[in-house]
N, C-alpha and C positions, 0 to 999 in steps of 0.2 A: 444950120449947123445943129446937130446933135450934141446933146450933154454925154457926159459919159456913161451915165445910167441908163441914158436911153439906148447908147451904140450897145452897151453889153447885153441887155435886154434884146436888141434886134438880132445881137451875133447869135442868141440862144435860139430864136426863129430861122436863122438863114437869110437875114436881109439887113445886115449893116451897111453903112455908106463905106467902112472900111473896115481892118480886123482890130480888135480892141487892143490897146497896149497894157501890156500887162507886165511891168519890169520886175524881176527879182533881184532888188537893192541890197536887201539883208544889212551885213556889215559896212558896207559902204555910206549907208546913211550917218554912220558915226561921226566920218567929217563935216556934217551939216552941224552937230553941236559939239565938236570936240574932245570925243570921248575915244578911248583906247579899244581895242578889240576885247583886253580883259574885261573892261566896265561894260561892254556890250553883253558880253557872253556870261557875266556873273553878277551886276549891279541892277541892270536894267529891268524895270518893271514893264509889264505888258502896257500897260496905261501910256507911260513914258515913249514906249516905240512904236505903239498906235499914232501919237502924238506927231511923232518925226515923222510917219510916212504920210501922214496927210500933208505936213508942211512941205516935203518932197514934193506930193502930187499937187499943190500950188504953185512949186517953183518951176515944174517941168511939165505939167500939163498931161501925165497919161491917165489912162481911163480906169485901172483898177489899184486900189490899193489893199493891201493885207498885211496884217501884223500876226504873230504868234500869240496864241492864248497864255503860254507860259515864257518864263526866260527858259534859257537854255540851261542856265544851273538848275532851276525847278524841273524841268524835264529829265535832266540825267540825273538829278537827286537820288532815285532808287537803286540805280545802277552804282552809282559812287558808292552809297552804303553797302551795297551788297559786296562788293569789291573790298571796302574797306573791313569789312567783316571777317571776309575769307580772309584777307592777309593777318587782320589780328589773331585768327585762330592758328595761323601757319608761324606767325612770331611765338605762338605762346607754345606750340610746340617744339620749336627751336629752344626757347629759352629752358623749358622741362628736359629736354633730352641731351642736345650738345651742351648746353653750357655747365649742366650740372654735372655730366660726365664726359668732358671734351676729350679724354683719352682714347676712349671707344671708337673714336671718328678719326685719330690720326692713324697715320700709315705703320 
């Protein structure tokens, strides 16, 4: 019987004993550790996510383990900051125009 690593290596050569199993568990792993979706998306660090992937592999016996190098919140931070920046600019324009001279905008 092949180890998962041997199976994946042989798959690249076109000679595996079966197709390697590579489940995309993602947030489903949160149930193993009792976390909410919010925790997974905002608080889970990469080392912790890798550890629960490894634990899931030990439980279910699949062939490939994959964990993202960044938490989703880290990966999305630039987009969030960009959106915040644009929103703040719009709020500032609103405050400088509409709130200072509301009668100009009334019918």
